[in-house]
C-alpha positions, 0 to 999 in steps of 0.5 A: 716141927710142923706139918705142911698141909697147904701150899697157897700161891696166888697173884704172884710172879714166880721166877721158875718152876715149883720144885718137884720135891713138893710132890713128896710132901705127903701131908699136903691137903691143899695146893692152890696156885692161881693167877700166877705169872711165870715167864719160865716153863711151869709144869706140874710136878709128880702128884701120885704120892699126895694121898691126902690131897683134897684140893688141887687148884692150878688155874691161870698159872701159864702151866705148860705140858701135860697132866700127870697121872692122878691115880694116887690122889684118892682123897681129891675132892676139887680139881681145877686146871682151868685157864691154862692155855698151854696145858696140852694132851688128854685128861688122864684115864686115872681121873676115873679112879678119883671116887671122892671128886666133887668138882672138876674144871679144865676150862680155857685149856688146850686139852684134847682127846677123849674125856675118861669115864666119869661113871664111878665119880658118884660124888661129882657136883660140878663138871666144867669142860670147855672153851678150848684154845688152839687146835685141840678139842675134846673129841669123841663121845660124852656119855650122858648116861653116866650122869645118872650115877651122880645124884648130887650133880648141880652143874654140867658145863660142856660149852664153848667149842668142846667138839664133843659128840653124843646123845643127850639122854632123857635120864638127864631129866631125872637129876633133880639136883641139876640147876645149870647145864650148858652144852653150846658149841658141840655136836650133841643130838637128842 
């Protein structure tokens, strides 16, 4: 038999949730569920056993609920949970263990709470947090000094009312690969 390495559902109208058993397909390398209309509760199935997963795109899916722990996704490179206005709660602290992560986006969600430490995510190329809906905001301090550990960082987008505080550090200028930084709608100083 064959081995399933990818699940791709784009531009569909789902009639229910994706079965939790998808979380048991340990051979998965990519899950892309994007632009899906779902009139029912659509929540994230358990992810922590998907050790081979490199790409997780669950964007514009009418996703509801909270983000489950991410600590088992040791090979994850691309995480996009944007465009889910009913995705609530905090980004799990286990995000800081995803040392292969290159891109993260939670744009256009209702997430709130602090952003976990990004210090050990040295392979990050793009960070997209912002444009939050509802009463939730990422509150607390964004630690700009953590960015100096990311030599390949090209985009930092903390825009559209993220509600973050922090001091924009001079070390930000030492990131020679940085091409775009958007910080509007926050409470930064420096």
